[in-house]
C-alpha positions as CSV (number, residue, x, y, z in Angstrom):
1,M,-53.7,115.8,186.9
2,E,-54.9,119.4,187.7
3,N,-52.5,121.5,190.3
4,W,-49.6,119.2,189.1
5,E,-47.0,120.0,186.3
6,L,-44.7,117.1,184.6
7,I,-41.0,117.8,185.5
8,L,-39.3,114.5,183.8
9,S,-40.2,112.3,181.6
10,S,-38.5,109.2,180.6
11,K,-38.5,105.4,179.2
12,D,-36.2,104.7,181.9
13,S,-38.4,103.4,185.3
14,A,-35.2,103.7,187.4
15,R,-34.3,107.4,186.0
16,A,-38.0,108.0,187.2
17,E,-37.4,106.3,190.8
18,I,-33.9,108.4,191.5
19,A,-35.8,111.4,190.6
20,K,-39.0,111.0,193.1
21,G,-36.6,109.9,195.7
22,I,-34.1,113.3,195.4
23,L,-37.4,115.4,195.1
24,Q,-38.9,113.4,198.6
25,E,-35.4,114.6,200.4
26,Q,-36.3,118.0,199.6
27,Q,-39.4,117.3,201.2
28,I,-41.5,117.9,197.4
29,H,-44.2,115.4,196.8
30,A,-43.5,113.5,193.6
31,V,-45.5,110.8,191.8
32,I,-44.5,109.0,189.0
33,M,-47.4,107.8,186.1
34,D,-46.6,105.2,184.1
35,K,-47.8,106.3,180.5
36,K,-45.8,102.5,179.1
37,D,-48.3,100.9,176.5
38,S,-48.9,97.5,178.3
39,N,-49.3,96.0,174.8
40,Y,-45.9,97.6,173.3
41,P,-43.6,98.3,176.1
42,V,-41.0,99.9,174.1
43,F,-43.8,103.0,173.5
44,G,-44.2,105.5,176.5
45,F,-42.5,107.3,179.3
46,F,-42.6,107.2,183.1
47,E,-43.5,110.8,184.1
48,V,-42.7,112.6,187.1
49,Y,-45.2,115.1,188.7
50,V,-45.1,117.4,191.2
51,P,-47.5,120.1,192.1
52,L,-47.7,123.5,191.0
53,E,-46.0,125.3,194.0
54,D,-43.1,123.3,193.6
55,A,-42.5,123.1,190.2
56,E,-39.6,125.4,189.9
57,R,-37.8,124.2,192.6
58,A,-38.0,120.7,191.6
59,K,-36.7,121.4,187.8
60,T,-34.0,123.5,189.8
61,I,-32.9,120.3,192.1
62,L,-33.4,117.9,189.4
63,T,-31.3,119.9,187.2
64,N,-28.4,120.2,189.5
65,E,-28.8,116.3,190.6
66,I,-29.8,114.4,187.6
67,T,-27.5,114.1,184.3
68,P,-29.4,114.4,181.1
69,E,-30.4,111.0,179.4
């Protein structure tokens, strides 16, 4: 994904959805990529991406809003 930056990677889909919701409340466009292996769902992550120009602000917001895994 060109011009997008990964800001969160989690094995928990709910955590990724919460992060996306928090960012959208702050008018930051965020998308979730499901990188789970369809054959072996214990492998892989849900990844949250934002546009490059919003990445630093998004990281700051999530650092203040979400506790570490």
